[in-house]
C-alpha positions as CSV (number, residue, x, y, z in Angstrom):
1,M,-1.5,31.1,6.3
2,C,-2.4,27.5,5.7
3,Y,-0.7,25.5,3.1
4,S,-1.8,22.1,1.8
5,P,0.4,19.7,-0.3
6,A,-0.1,19.6,-4.0
7,N,-2.2,16.7,-5.3
8,M,-0.1,13.7,-6.2
9,P,0.2,13.6,-10.0
10,V,-0.9,10.5,-11.9
11,R,2.0,8.3,-12.7
12,Q,2.1,6.2,-15.9
13,L,3.8,2.8,-15.3
14,P,6.7,2.4,-17.8
15,G,5.8,0.2,-20.8
16,T,2.2,-0.2,-19.8
17,D,-1.2,1.5,-20.2
18,V,-1.6,1.4,-16.4
19,R,-1.4,4.5,-14.3
20,L,-1.1,4.9,-10.5
21,R,-3.0,7.5,-8.6
22,R,-4.3,8.2,-5.1
23,G,-7.5,6.3,-4.3
24,R,-10.8,8.1,-4.2
25,R,-14.2,7.2,-2.7
26,G,-15.5,6.1,-6.1
27,D,-12.7,3.4,-6.2
28,L,-13.9,1.5,-3.1
29,D,-16.0,-1.0,-5.0
30,G,-13.0,-1.8,-7.2
31,V,-10.7,-2.1,-4.2
32,H,-13.1,-4.6,-2.6
33,A,-13.2,-6.6,-5.8
34,L,-9.4,-6.8,-5.8
35,L,-9.2,-7.9,-2.2
36,L,-11.7,-10.8,-2.9
37,D,-11.4,-12.2,0.6
38,G,-14.6,-10.8,2.1
39,S,-12.9,-10.2,5.4
40,V,-14.4,-6.7,5.9
41,Q,-17.2,-7.3,8.3
42,R,-18.4,-3.7,8.6
43,R,-17.9,-2.4,5.1
44,S,-19.5,1.0,5.7
45,R,-17.1,1.7,8.6
46,F,-14.2,0.4,6.5
47,D,-15.1,2.5,3.5
48,R,-15.5,5.7,5.7
49,R,-12.1,5.3,7.2
50,T,-10.1,3.8,4.4
51,L,-9.4,7.0,2.4
52,T,-9.7,9.6,5.1
53,G,-6.9,8.8,7.6
54,L,-3.8,10.8,7.7
55,D,-1.9,7.8,8.8
56,Q,-2.6,5.7,5.7
57,D,-2.2,6.2,1.9
58,V,-4.2,4.1,-0.6
59,Y,-3.1,4.2,-4.2
60,V,-4.8,2.4,-7.1
61,A,-3.6,1.2,-10.5
62,E,-6.1,1.7,-13.3
63,R,-6.3,1.0,-17.0
64,P,-7.5,3.7,-19.5
65,G,-11.1,2.7,-19.2
66,G,-11.1,3.2,-15.4
67,E,-10.8,-0.5,-14.5
68,L,-8.9,-0.9,-11.3
69,V,-6.2,-3.6,-11.7
70,G,-4.1,-3.0,-8.5
71,V,-4.1,-1.4,-5.1
72,V,-1.4,-0.7,-2.5
73,A,-2.0,0.7,1.0
74,V,0.7,2.0,3.3
75,A,0.2,2.9,6.9
76,Y,2.6,5.3,8.8
77,L,3.5,5.2,12.4
78,R,6.0,6.8,14.8
79,S,7.7,5.2,17.7
80,L,7.4,7.4,20.7
81,R,10.2,5.6,22.4
82,G,12.7,5.7,19.6
83,G,11.4,8.6,17.6
84,R,11.5,6.6,14.4
85,F,9.1,7.1,11.6
86,A,8.2,4.0,9.7
87,A,5.9,2.8,7.0
88,V,4.1,-0.5,6.9
89,L,3.0,-2.0,3.6
90,D,-0.4,-3.2,4.6
91,T,-1.9,-4.4,1.3
92,A,-0.6,-4.8,-2.3
93,R,-2.8,-6.7,-4.7
94,A,-2.7,-6.8,-8.5
95,H,-5.4,-8.2,-10.8
96,A,-2.8,-9.4,-13.3
97,A,-0.9,-12.6,-12.8
98,P,0.3,-13.1,-9.2
99,G,3.9,-12.0,-8.7
100,G,3.8,-10.2,-12.1
101,P,5.4,-6.9,-12.9
102,L,2.4,-4.9,-11.7
103,L,2.8,-6.1,-8.2
104,D,6.5,-5.2,-8.3
105,H,5.6,-1.7,-9.5
106,L,3.1,-1.3,-6.7
107,I,5.7,-2.3,-4.1
108,A,8.3,0.0,-5.6
109,F,5.8,2.8,-5.6
110,A,4.9,2.2,-1.9
111,E,8.6,2.2,-1.0
112,E,9.2,5.5,-2.8
113,R,6.2,7.2,-1.3
114,A,7.3,6.1,2.2
115,R,10.8,7.6,1.6
116,R,9.3,10.8,0.4
117,R,7.3,11.1,3.7
118,G,10.6,10.7,5.6
119,C,10.3,7.1,6.7
120,R,13.5,5.5,7.8
121,Q,12.0,2.0,7.5
122,V,9.5,0.3,5.3
123,R,8.1,-3.0,6.6
124,A,5.3,-5.2,5.4
125,W,2.4,-6.8,7.3
126,V,1.7,-9.9,5.2
127,D,-1.3,-12.1,5.7
128,P,-0.3,-15.8,6.2
129,D,-2.1,-16.8,3.0
130,D,-0.8,-14.0,0.8
131,D,1.8,-16.0,-1.1
132,A,1.9,-13.6,-4.1
133,L,2.9,-10.6,-1.9
134,R,5.4,-12.6,0.1
135,A,7.1,-13.9,-3.0
136,A,7.2,-10.5,-4.6
137,L,8.7,-9.0,-1.4
138,L,11.4,-11.7,-1.2
139,S,12.2,-11.3,-4.8
140,R,12.9,-7.6,-4.1
141,G,15.3,-8.5,-1.3
142,W,13.0,-7.9,1.7
143,Q,13.8,-9.9,4.8
144,V,11.3,-11.9,6.9
145,A,10.6,-10.7,10.4
146,S,8.4,-12.7,12.8
147,A,6.4,-9.8,14.4
148,L,5.7,-6.2,14.0
149,E,7.6,-5.4,17.2
150,A,10.7,-7.1,15.9
151,A,10.3,-5.4,12.5
152,L,10.2,-2.0,14.1
153,E,13.0,-2.8,16.6
154,I,10.9,-1.8,19.6
155,A,11.9,-3.4,22.9
156,C,8.9,-4.9,24.7
């Protein structure tokens, strides 16, 4: 027999009209609008791979009318040498004020999902110019690591 996991239920953020759910193909235009940086050179390839990989989860925050106001992406990896399973917070963007409560909710949600998947560590890959995400992570008690290898404690 083949079993597949139940769909992730939609989660309403406390005290808001915003709900979190797994991203779908129809959300990709909204995701690109939230990213705003135009760094995706080959959008069709990006779109094809964004929501289909088993090694990454993309969740969106939306208002009742369907407007996307936030996105969080978490990539998962396993160290062959150490046998560790870790999550890397790849993207967290919120349409609301930078560093606002929505960004904190997205980060907390990513941390929870990583723990549920059995990750022993959650780290973040933060772009040098993403001051809002860096500030939100530091306010939540995250520590700065200089490189992914150091963050995952893998000896080179």
